[in-house]
C-alpha positions in Angstrom: 33.6 4.6 -17.9 36.9 5.2 -16.1 39.5 3.0 -14.4 40.8 3.9 -11.0 43.2 2.4 -8.5 41.5 2.0 -5.1 43.4 3.6 -2.2 45.6 1.1 -0.4 44.0 -1.7 -2.3 45.5 -4.0 -4.9 42.3 -4.5 -6.9 41.3 -2.4 -9.9 37.7 -1.5 -10.5 35.5 0.6 -12.7 32.4 2.7 -12.1 29.7 4.0 -14.4 29.6 7.7 -15.2 26.3 9.5 -14.7 24.3 10.7 -17.7 24.4 14.5 -18.2 21.3 16.6 -19.0 20.3 20.1 -20.0 18.3 22.5 -17.9 14.5 22.1 -17.9 11.9 24.6 -16.7 8.7 23.0 -15.3 7.1 26.3 -14.2 6.0 27.9 -17.5 4.4 24.9 -19.2 2.8 23.4 -16.1 1.5 26.8 -14.9 -0.1 27.3 -18.3 -1.8 23.9 -17.9 -3.1 24.7 -14.5 -4.5 28.1 -15.7 -6.3 26.3 -18.5 -7.6 23.4 -16.4 -8.2 25.0 -13.0 -8.0 28.8 -13.2 -5.8 31.6 -11.9 -6.3 30.9 -8.2 -5.0 27.4 -8.4 -2.1 28.5 -10.6 -1.0 30.9 -7.9 -1.5 28.3 -5.2 0.9 25.8 -6.8 3.5 28.3 -8.1 5.9 27.5 -5.2 5.6 23.7 -5.8 6.4 24.2 -9.5 9.5 26.3 -8.6 10.6 23.7 -6.1 10.3 21.0 -8.8 12.5 23.0 -11.2 15.0 23.7 -8.4 15.2 20.1 -7.4 16.0 19.0 -10.9 18.6 21.8 -11.4 20.3 20.7 -8.2 20.6 17.2 -9.6 21.8 18.4 -12.9 24.7 20.3 -11.3 25.4 17.5 -8.7 29.0 16.3 -8.6 28.7 14.3 -5.4 29.2 10.5 -5.3 27.4 9.9 -2.0 24.4 8.3 -0.5 22.9 11.7 -0.2 23.1 12.2 -3.9 21.5 8.8 -4.5 18.7 9.7 -2.1 18.0 13.0 -3.9 17.6 11.2 -7.2 15.1 8.7 -5.6 13.2 11.5 -4.1 13.0 13.3 -7.4 11.7 10.1 -9.1 9.0 10.0 -6.4 8.2 13.6 -7.1 7.9 12.9 -10.8 5.4 10.1 -10.0 3.2 12.7 -8.3 3.6 15.0 -11.4 2.6 12.1 -13.6 -0.5 11.6 -11.5 -1.7 15.2 -11.9 -0.3 16.4 -15.3 -0.5 14.9 -18.8 3.1 15.4 -19.7 4.0 14.0 -23.1 3.8 14.3 -26.8 0.0 14.7 -26.7 -0.2 16.8 -23.6 2.1 19.2 -21.8 5.2 19.2 -23.9 8.4 19.4 -21.8 11.5 18.4 -23.7 13.9 16.3 -21.5 17.4 16.3 -23.1 19.9 13.7 -21.9 23.4 12.6 -23.1 24.7 9.1 -23.6 27.1 8.4 -20.7 29.7 7.0 -23.1 29.3 8.5 -26.6 27.9 11.8 -25.2 25.3 11.7 -28.0 22.3 14.0 -27.1 18.7 12.7 -27.3 15.3 14.0 -26.0 11.8 12.9 -25.3 8.7 14.5 -23.9 7.6 11.7 -21.6 8.1 11.6 -17.8 8.9 7.9 -18.2 12.0 8.8 -20.2 13.0 11.3 -17.5 12.5 8.7 -14.8 14.5 6.1 -16.7 17.5 8.4 -17.1 17.3 9.2 -13.4 17.2 5.5 -12.5 20.3 5.0 -14.6 22.0 7.7 -12.6 21.0 6.0 -9.4 22.8 2.9 -10.5 25.8 5.0 -11.6 26.0 6.7 -8.3 25.7 3.4 -6.5 28.7 2.1 -8.5 30.6 5.3 -7.7 29.9 4.9 -3.9 31.1 1.3 -4.1 34.2 2.4 -6.0 35.1 5.1 -3.4 35.0 2.8 -0.4 38.4 1.9 1.0 38.5 -1.9 0.6 41.6 -2.3 2.8 39.2 -2.7 5.9 36.5 -5.3 6.4 33.8 -2.6 6.8 35.0 -0.9 3.6 34.9 -4.0 1.6 31.5 -4.9 3.0 30.1 -1.6 2.0 31.6 -1.7 -1.5 30.2 -5.2 -2.0 26.7 -3.9 -0.9 26.7 -0.9 -3.3 28.0 -3.0 -6.2 25.0 -5.3 -5.7 22.6 -2.4 -5.4 24.0 -1.0 -8.7 23.5 -4.5 -10.3 19.9 -4.5 -9.2 19.2 -1.0 -10.4 20.6 -1.7 -13.9 18.8 -5.1 -14.1 15.4 -3.6 -13.3 16.0 -0.7 -15.7 16.9 -3.3 -18.4 13.5 -4.9 -17.9 11.8 -1.6 -18.2 13.5 -0.5 -21.4 12.9 -3.9 -23.0 9.2 -3.7 -22.3 9.1 0.0 -23.3 11.3 0.2 -26.4 10.6 3.8 -27.0 12.8 4.7 -24.0 15.9 3.6 -25.8 16.8 7.0 -27.2 20.6 6.3 -26.6 22.5 3.1 -26.5 23.2 3.3 -22.8 19.5 2.6 -22.2 19.6 -0.5 -24.4 18.5 -3.6 -22.5 21.6 -5.6 -23.5 24.0 -2.8 -22.4 22.2 -2.5 -19.0 22.5 -6.2 -18.6 26.2 -5.9 -19.3 26.5 -3.3 -16.5 24.5 -5.4 -14.1 26.8 -8.4 -14.5 29.8 -6.1 -14.4 28.6 -4.8 -11.0 28.0 -8.4 -9.8 31.5 -9.4 -10.9 33.0 -6.6 -8.8 30.8 -7.4 -5.8 32.0 -11.1 -6.0 35.6 -9.7 -6.3 35.0 -7.9 -3.0 33.9 -11.2 -1.4 36.9 -13.0 -2.8 39.3 -10.4 -1.5 37.9 -10.6 2.0 38.0 -14.4 1.9 41.6 -14.5 0.6 42.7 -11.9 3.2 41.0 -14.0 5.9 43.2 -17.0 4.9 40.3 -19.3 3.8 41.2 -22.6 2.2 42.1 -22.8 -1.4 39.2 -25.3 -2.0 36.8 -22.4 -1.2 38.8 -19.6 -2.9 38.9 -21.5 -6.2 35.1 -21.5 -6.2 34.8 -17.8 -5.4 37.3 -16.8 -8.1 35.7 -19.0 -10.7 32.4 -17.2 -10.0 34.1 -13.9 -10.5 35.2 -15.1 -13.9 31.8 -16.4 -14.7 30.1 -13.0 -14.0 32.7 -11.2 -16.2 32.0 -13.8 -19.0 28.3 -13.0 -18.8 29.1 -9.2 -19.0 31.2 -9.9 -22.1 28.4 -11.7 -24.0 26.4 -8.6 -25.1 29.5 -6.7 -26.2 29.5 -8.4 -29.7 25.8 -7.6 -30.3 25.3 -5.3 -33.3 23.5 -2.6 -31.2 26.5 -2.3 -28.9 29.4 -2.9 -31.1 29.9 0.8 -31.9 28.7 2.2 -28.5 31.0 0.3 -26.1 34.3 2.0 -25.3 37.2 0.4 -27.3 39.2 -0.6 -24.1 36.2 -2.4 -22.6 36.4 -5.7 -24.4 40.1 -6.0 -23.5 39.5 -5.0 -19.8 36.8 -7.7 -19.4 38.9 -10.3 -21.3 41.8 -9.6 -18.9 39.6 -10.0 -15.8 38.3 -13.3 -17.1 41.7 -14.6 -17.8 43.1 -13.4 -14.5 40.4 -14.9 -12.3 40.3 -18.1 -14.2 44.0 -18.3 -13.6 43.5 -17.5 -9.9 40.8 -20.2 -9.7 42.9 -22.9 -11.3 45.9 -21.9 -9.2 43.9 -22.3 -5.9 42.6 -25.6 -7.2 46.2 -26.7 -7.7 47.0 -25.6 -4.1 44.0 -27.6 -2.9 45.0 -30.9 -4.5 48.6 -30.4 -3.5 47.4 -30.5 0.1 45.9 -33.9 -0.7 49.3 -35.1 -2.2 48.0 -35.2 -5.7 51.1 -33.8 -7.4 50.3 -34.8 -10.9 46.8 -33.3 -10.7 48.4 -30.1 -9.2 50.6 -29.8 -12.3 47.5 -30.2 -14.5 45.6 -27.4 -12.7 48.6 -25.0 -12.7 49.2 -25.7 -16.4 45.6 -24.5 -17.1 46.2 -21.5 -14.9 49.4 -20.7 -16.7 47.7 -20.9 -20.1 45.2 -18.2 -19.1 47.7 -15.6 -17.8 50.7 -16.3 -20.1 48.9 -16.1 -23.4 51.2 -13.9 -25.6 48.3 -12.2 -27.4 46.7 -11.3 -24.1 50.0 -10.0 -22.7 50.3 -7.8 -25.7 46.9 -6.3 -25.1 47.8 -5.7 -21.5 50.1 -2.9 -22.6 47.1 -0.7 -23.6 45.6 -0.9 -20.2 46.2 1.4 -17.2 49.4 0.9 -15.2 47.5 -0.2 -12.1 45.8 -3.0 -14.0 49.1 -4.0 -15.7 50.8 -4.2 -12.3 48.0 -6.3 -10.7 47.9 -8.7 -13.6 51.7 -9.0 -13.7 51.8 -9.9 -10.0 49.2 -12.6 -10.3 50.8 -13.9 -13.5 54.2 -14.1 -11.9 52.8 -16.1 -8.9 51.0 -18.6 -11.2 54.0 -19.0 -13.6 56.4 -19.5 -10.8 54.1 -22.1 -9.1 53.6 -24.0 -12.3 57.3 -24.3 -13.1 58.1 -25.4 -9.6 55.4 -28.0 -9.5 56.3 -29.3 -13.0 59.9 -29.6 -12.0 59.2 -31.4 -8.7 56.8 -33.8 -10.3 59.4 -34.6 -13.1 62.3 -35.2 -10.7 60.6 -36.4 -7.5 57.0 -37.6 -7.7 56.7 -38.8 -11.3 52.9 -38.8 -11.2 50.8 -38.9 -14.3 49.4 -35.5 -15.3 45.8 -35.9 -16.3 44.9 -34.6 -19.8 41.3 -33.8 -18.8 40.4 -32.2 -15.5 36.9 -32.4 -13.9 35.0 -29.1 -13.7 34.9 -27.6 -10.2 32.0 -25.9 -8.5 31.4 -22.2 -8.7 30.2 -20.4 -5.6 28.2 -17.1 -5.9 28.1 -15.1 -2.7 26.3 -12.1 -4.2 23.1 -11.2 -6.0 21.5 -8.1 -7.4 19.6 -6.1 -4.8 16.4 -5.0 -6.4 15.7 -1.3 -6.9 12.7 -0.5 -4.7 11.9 3.2 -4.2 9.9 3.9 -1.1 6.1 3.8 -1.5 4.5 7.2 -2.2 2.9 8.9 0.8 -0.1 11.1 -0.3 1.0 13.6 2.4 4.2 14.3 0.4 2.2 15.1 -2.8 2.8 18.8 -3.5 0.0 18.8 -6.1 -2.7 16.9 -4.1 -6.1 18.1 -4.9 -5.0 19.2 -8.4 -7.1 16.8 -10.5 -9.1 18.0 -13.4 -12.8 17.7 -13.3 -12.8 15.4 -16.3 -10.3 13.0 -14.6 -12.2 13.2 -11.4 -15.5 12.3 -13.1 -13.9 9.4 -15.0 -12.1 8.1 -11.8 -15.4 8.4 -9.9 -17.3 6.5 -12.6 -14.6 3.8 -12.6 -14.7 3.6 -8.8 -18.4 3.1 -8.9 -18.0 0.3 -11.3 -15.3 -1.3 -9.2 -17.5 -1.1 -6.1 -20.4 -2.6 -7.9 -18.1 -5.4 -9.2 -16.6 -6.0 -5.8 -20.1 -6.0 -4.2 -21.2 -8.6 -6.7 -18.1 -10.8 -5.9 -18.7 -10.3 -2.2 -22.3 -11.3 -2.6 -21.4 -14.5 -4.4 -18.9 -15.4 -1.6 -21.4 -14.7 1.2 -24.2 -16.5 -0.6 -22.1 -19.6 -1.1 -20.8 -19.5 2.5 -24.5 -19.4 3.7 -25.3 -22.2 1.3 -22.4 -24.3 2.7 -23.5 -23.6 6.2 -27.2 -24.4 5.4 -26.3 -27.6 3.6 -24.2 -28.8 6.5 -26.9 -27.9 9.0 -29.5 -29.8 6.9 -27.2 -32.9 7.0 -26.6 -32.5 10.7 -22.9 -32.0 10.0 -20.5 -31.9 11.6 -22.6 -32.6 14.7 -23.3 -36.2 13.8 -19.6 -36.9 13.3 -18.6 -35.1 16.6 -21.2 -37.2 18.4 -19.8 -40.3 16.9 -16.1 -39.5 17.6 -16.8 -39.5 21.3 -20.0 -41.4 22.3 -19.3 -40.6 26.0 -18.4 -37.2 27.4 -17.7 -33.9 25.5 -16.6 -34.0 21.9 -13.2 -32.4 21.4 -14.4 -29.8 18.9 -17.2 -28.6 21.2 -14.8 -28.5 24.2 -12.3 -26.4 22.2 -15.0 -23.9 21.2 -16.3 -23.8 24.7 -12.8 -23.0 26.0 -12.4 -20.2 23.5 -15.8 -18.8 24.6 -14.6 -18.9 28.3 -11.4 -17.1 27.4 -13.3 -14.1 26.0 -15.7 -13.8 28.9 -18.4 -16.3 28.0 -22.1 -15.6 28.2 -21.6 -12.8 30.7 -19.6 -10.8 28.3 -22.4 -11.0 25.7 -24.8 -9.9 28.4 -22.5 -7.0 29.4 -22.2 -5.9 25.8 -26.0 -5.9 25.4 -26.3 -3.7 28.5 -23.6 -1.4 27.3 -25.4 -0.9 24.0 -28.7 -0.3 25.8 -27.0 2.4 27.9 -25.7 4.0 24.7 -29.2 3.9 23.2 -30.6 5.6 26.3 -28.0 8.3 26.2 -28.7 8.9 22.5 -32.4 9.2 23.3 -31.7 11.6 26.1 -29.5 13.8 23.9 -32.2 14.0 21.2 -34.8 14.9 23.8 -32.6 17.6 25.2 -32.1 19.0 21.7 -35.8 19.2 21.2 -36.3 20.8 24.6 -33.8 23.5 23.9 -35.5 24.4 20.6 -38.9 24.2 22.1 -38.1 26.7 24.9 -36.5 29.1 22.5 -39.6 28.9 20.2 -42.0 29.5 23.2 -40.0 32.6 24.2 -40.0 33.9 20.6 -43.8 33.4 20.4 -44.2 35.3 23.6 -42.1 38.3 22.4 -43.8 38.3 19.0 -47.2 38.5 20.8 -46.0 41.3 23.0 -44.3 43.5 20.3 -46.4 42.6 17.3 -44.9 43.8 13.9 -42.0 45.5 15.6 -40.6 42.1 16.5 -38.7 41.6 13.2 -36.6 38.6 14.1 -37.4 35.6 11.9 -39.9 33.1 13.4 -38.2 30.3 15.3 -39.9 27.5 13.3 -38.2 28.9 10.2 -34.9 29.7 11.7 -34.5 26.3 13.3 -35.9 24.2 10.5 -32.5 22.6 9.5 -31.9 21.6 13.2 -35.3 20.1 13.4 -34.7 18.1 10.3 -31.4 16.9 11.6 -33.0 15.8 14.9 -35.8 13.9 13.0 -33.2 12.1 10.9 -31.2 11.0 14.0 -34.4 9.9 15.7 -35.2 7.7 12.8 -31.7 6.3 12.9 -32.1 5.5 16.6 -35.5 3.7 16.0 -33.8 1.4 13.4 -30.9 0.8 15.8 -33.2 -0.2 18.6 -35.0 -2.6 16.4 -31.6 -4.3 15.6 -30.9 -4.3 19.3 -34.2 -6.1 20.0 -33.4 -8.8 17.4 -30.0 -9.4 19.0 -31.4 -9.5 22.5 -34.1 -12.1 21.4 -31.4 -14.4 19.9 -29.3 -14.0 23.0 -32.1 -15.0 25.3 -32.6 -18.2 23.3 -29.0 -19.4 23.5 -28.2 -18.0 27.0 -29.0 -21.2 29.0 -26.9 -23.3 26.6 -24.0 -20.9 26.8 -24.2 -20.8 30.6 -23.8 -24.6 30.7 -20.9 -24.5 28.2 -19.1 -22.0 30.4 -19.9 -23.8 33.6 -18.4 -27.0 35.2 -17.8 -30.3 33.5 -21.1 -31.6 34.9 -22.9 -28.6 33.5 -21.5 -29.3 30.0 -22.3 -33.1 30.3 -25.9 -32.2 31.1 -26.3 -31.0 27.5 -25.2 -34.2 26.0 -26.9 -37.7 26.4 -24.5 -40.7 26.1 -24.2 -42.7 22.9 -22.8 -46.0 21.8 -19.4 -46.9 20.2 -19.7 -46.9 16.4 -19.4 -50.2 14.4 -16.4 -50.5 12.0 -18.6 -49.8 8.9 -20.0 -46.7 10.5 -16.5 -45.5 11.4 -15.4 -46.1 7.8 -18.3 -44.1 6.4 -17.6 -41.3 8.9 -13.9 -41.1 7.8 -15.0 -40.7 4.2 -17.4 -37.9 5.2 -14.6 -36.2 7.2 -12.4 -36.0 4.1 -15.2 -34.4 2.1 -15.8 -31.9 4.9 -12.1 -31.0 4.9 -12.3 -30.3 1.2 -15.3 -28.0 1.8 -13.4 -26.1 4.5 -10.5 -25.6 2.0 -13.0 -24.2 -0.6 -14.5 -21.8 1.9 -11.0 -20.6 3.0 -10.0 -20.2 -0.7 -13.0 -18.0 -1.3 -12.3 -15.8 1.7 -8.7 -15.4 0.5 -9.8 -14.4 -3.0 -12.3 -11.9 -1.5 -9.6 -10.3 0.6 -7.3 -10.0 -2.4 -10.1 -8.4 -4.4 -10.9 -5.9 -1.6 -7.2 -5.1 -1.3 -6.8 -4.4 -5.0 -10.0 -2.4 -5.1 -9.0 -0.2 -2.2 -5.9 1.1 -4.0 -7.3 1.1 -7.5 -7.0 4.5 -9.1 -6.9 5.2 -12.9 -6.3 8.9 -12.6 -2.7 8.8 -13.8 -3.6 6.4 -16.7 -6.4 8.7 -17.8 -4.2 11.8 -17.6 -1.4 10.1 -19.6 -3.6 10.3 -22.7 -2.1 7.2 -24.3 -5.6 5.7 -24.4 -9.1 7.1 -24.2 -10.9 6.9 -20.9 -13.2 4.1 -21.9 -10.3 1.9 -23.0 -8.4 2.6 -19.7 -11.5 1.6 -17.7 -12.1 -1.6 -19.6 -8.5 -2.6 -19.4 -8.3 -1.9 -15.6 -11.5 -3.8 -15.0 -10.0 -7.0 -16.5 -8.3 -7.9 -13.2 -11.6 -8.2 -11.5 -12.8 -10.7 -14.2 -9.8 -12.9 -13.2 -11.0 -12.8 -9.5 -14.6 -13.5 -10.7 -13.4 -16.4 -12.8 -11.5 -18.0 -9.9 -14.5 -17.6 -7.5 -16.8 -19.2 -10.1 -14.4 -22.2 -10.4 -14.5 -22.4 -6.6 -18.3 -22.3 -6.6 -18.6 -25.0 -9.2 -16.2 -27.2 -7.2 -18.3 -26.7 -4.1 -21.5 -27.7 -6.0 -19.8 -30.9 -7.2 -18.6 -31.5 -3.6 -22.2 -31.1 -2.3 -23.3 -34.0 -4.5 -20.5 -36.1 -3.0 -21.5 -35.0 0.5 -25.1 -36.0 0.0 -24.1 -39.5 -1.2 -21.5 -40.0 1.6 -23.9 -38.7 4.3 -26.6 -41.1 3.0 -24.2 -44.0 3.4 -23.2 -42.8 6.8 -26.9 -42.4 8.0 -27.8 -45.8 6.7 -24.9 -47.5 8.3 -25.6 -45.7 11.6 -29.4 -46.1 11.6 -30.8 -46.5 15.1 -27.7 -45.3 16.9 -27.2 -42.0 18.9 -29.8 -39.8 17.2 -30.6 -37.9 20.4 -26.9 -37.3 21.0 -26.5 -36.1 17.4 -29.4 -33.7 17.9 -27.8 -32.3 21.1 -24.5 -31.8 19.4 -26.2 -30.0 16.5 -28.0 -27.7 18.9 -24.8 -26.8 20.8 -23.0 -26.0 17.5 -25.9 -23.9 16.4 -25.8 -22.0 19.7 -22.1 -21.4 19.4 -22.5 -20.2 15.8 -25.2 -17.7 16.9 -22.9 -16.6 19.8 -20.2 -15.8 17.3 -22.6 -13.9 15.2 -23.9 -11.9 18.2 -20.3 -10.9 19.2 -19.9 -9.4 15.8 -23.3 -7.7 15.8 -22.7 -6.2 19.3 -19.2 -5.0 18.3 -20.7 -3.2 15.3 -23.5 -1.8 17.5 -21.0 -0.5 20.0 -19.0 1.2 17.3 -22.2 2.7 15.8 -23.4 4.1 19.1 -20.0 5.6 20.0 -20.0 7.5 16.7 -23.7 8.3 16.9 -23.5 9.8 20.4 -20.5 11.8 19.3 -22.6 13.3 16.5 -25.5 13.9 18.9 -23.2 15.8 21.3 -22.2 17.9 18.3 -25.8 18.5 17.5 -26.6 19.5 21.1 -23.7 22.0 21.0 -25.2 23.5 17.8 -28.6 23.8 19.4 -27.1 25.4 22.5 -25.3 27.9 20.3 -28.4 28.6 18.3 -30.4 29.2 21.4 -27.7 31.5 23.0 -27.4 33.5 19.8 -31.2 33.9 19.5 -31.4 34.9 23.1 -28.7 37.6 22.6 -30.5 39.0 19.5 -33.8 39.1 21.4 -32.3 40.9 24.4 -30.7 43.4 22.0 -33.9 44.0 20.1 -36.0 44.3 23.3 -33.6 46.8 24.6 -33.9 49.0 21.5 -37.7 48.7 21.6 -37.8 49.9 25.2 -35.9 53.2 24.3 -38.1 56.3 24.0 -37.1 57.2 20.4 -38.5 53.8 19.2 -41.8 54.3 20.9 -44.5 53.9 18.3 -41.9 53.6 15.5 -42.0 50.8 12.9 -38.4 49.4 12.7 -37.6 48.9 9.1 -37.5 45.2 8.2 -35.8 45.6 4.8 -32.5 45.0 6.5 -33.6 41.5 7.5 -34.9 39.6 4.5 -36.1 36.2 5.4 -34.8 33.3 3.2 -35.6 30.1 4.9 -34.6 28.0 1.9 -31.0 29.3 2.2 -30.7 28.2 5.8 -27.7 25.8 5.9 -28.6 22.1 6.0 -26.6 19.3 7.7 -25.1 16.7 5.5 -25.4 12.9 6.1 -22.9 10.3 5.1 -25.2 7.3 5.6 -28.2 5.9 7.3 -26.5 5.8 10.7 -23.9 8.5 10.2 -24.0 12.3 9.8 -21.4 14.8 9.0 -20.5 17.5 11.5 -23.3 19.6 10.0 -23.0 22.9 8.1 -25.0 25.0 10.6 -23.4 28.4 10.1 -21.8 29.8 13.2 -23.4 33.2 14.1 -21.4 36.4 13.9 -20.8 38.3 17.1 -23.2 41.1 17.5 -20.9 43.9 16.5 -20.3 46.1 13.6 -18.7 44.1 10.8 -15.1 44.7 9.8 -15.3 43.5 6.2 -16.3 45.6 3.3 -20.0 45.4 2.8 -22.7 47.9 2.2 -24.3 48.7 5.5 -27.4 50.8 6.2 -26.7 54.5 6.3 -27.7 56.2 9.5 -31.2 57.7 9.6 -32.0 60.5 12.0 -35.3 60.8 13.7 -37.3 64.1 14.0 -36.9 64.0 17.8 -33.2 64.9 18.0 -29.8 64.9 16.4 -28.8 61.4 17.5 -28.4 58.8 14.8 -30.7 55.9 14.7 -28.9 52.7 15.9 -28.8 49.4 14.2 -27.9 46.0 15.6 -26.4 43.1 13.7 -28.0 39.6 13.9 -27.6 36.4 11.9 -30.1 35.9 9.1 -31.6 32.5 8.1 -29.0 32.3 5.3 -26.2 32.5 7.8 -25.1 36.0 6.8 -25.2 39.2 9.0 -28.4 41.3 8.8 -29.3 44.5 10.4 -32.4 45.7 12.3 
């Protein structure tokens, strides 16, 4: 740690020196790991990334800048190490890379193999650089003091978060500068200097002494908290010898300043005796002979600053004491009330930017064992989440069915407004109108029907293309007999036929779903038309009722409270399900498995525990719902008994309207899913048609070429050798499917152009006929395995 005088600034501050480190080579050990785990090709592929990793660290090791750019480079390196941690098992039991770092104060060297130690040391340097940036800002301007205050707070947050890390992971404390108590000391020291910046700005702006005394008192308080760990046994020998004196002087000076400003504040209120009391306390802090003696060991800048403040306080105390003795004669209180502190700063948490998979230089480099373990874990997670989701859906349906069986909330809505349209139904009808009403549902049905027709037409066209090609192939085979050596169409196009059949089955199932949706729509369409119509149209759905008696209204109010509780339970379940899905989506144990600290089974079991917590919360919710059902049955029975004989037809009508609106909401969801399916489905079918066109075009070219050769005189009566075109129908590429309604782009191999190949491959040697000296010609075609063949 070093003391410096700020340029054109009366305040003295300190910054934290960065930890030094020795050179580290990532290339050799990590390349060896890649060779063993993945092979030579992968090692060559990631050679550049390993060199960049080593270069990045070496640049930081040699860095002497105290800028935001240097801070950013450390944070980027930490992010890079997180990617390394994800792909490589670096540590005592894995890839052994020794990271040597030096204590920032004692310069003692220590080393560990873990990336967590490397990252902890880098985080320390982030905080150190933040303190240095704050130190270098010129605090004679408002902007300079603002920036210095911000970076001191950032440094405080960085050291505080690192203290939490090293306390929870004690093995990281290889040197005393990573001790949690020492890092806490640094955090409070940075906060004290940030509060000093705020005090300087306030004092320069001429704020009232009543405010300045609170700000200065908080500066002293932060310094006192920084002083507390100094006497701990673990730090007694590691803290620099001048540190306790420095902090002691800052505490004394700012307590003196705080009491001096408090004296100024009470003087403005004509409390002369109390002013003397506050200035007497201020004088006792700055005029202590023992402290003044220690001041001589401090830098000149600190001595001058302290002396200036001390002279101001001593002079003010003597003057006030003299005036009160000769003029005011007020009693000086022996005990003074404590005054309020005012903190204007706080630690800014260290939050490195989230990792972007695109920035991962080693993406795809995951060992097969880790991949298999992660895949097994993901399957278990999906099964667990599906189970939780099923419980939520089942209990949502149960709640809906229970309410429907009790005619709720329809009975209450009918009761609330015996004449006219209940508010709840009117609100739902207005929402339906805003999104287009029944006509929008009808339009969505028609759109999906058009999509289905387009899909059917595309599939029919694909079959037509293949059928015409097969008919032509049959004709040519009949004409040329055994000389027609192209593979039979029914074998060459088998994968395309299979793909068409699969999509045809998908379309059949989709049309069945469309039919169910259309049937539901037809049932509710008249009701929806009236709800989206005029006031009289809506009223035609609801017969009039009678005003409820007082006992009926009371029973209805109790029932409403129970229904509100049920709605809260349903909402709570939905929130828990969303949280579960969110956790599951980003859940990856690859890094934990690769760390090697625990076996794979233990990692999976520990990681699955969080889903048990979600499951437990949902089970509690379900139990609460079941208890509430019992309450609902009893309350509804009381309501029905008290309302017997009144408004049953209106209740039934309200129930029917609510059911129609529920079905409408369900249909909007179904039709949206259907439209999304058909858009993707037609895209896949267009891709399939393109493949069929390409297949037919290639086959036509091969047929024309073969027919041309067969028509030449030298081929008359000759048997063209077929050994150059071996038929392997089982190797014909198959299209992959990603689900019952989805298909991949297909792996139908793209035919080669009909030309002599340019790659190294054994080709047939020219054979000369007896009829002349011209070489026999061969043409290249695509075989059923997707590779070039010759005839």
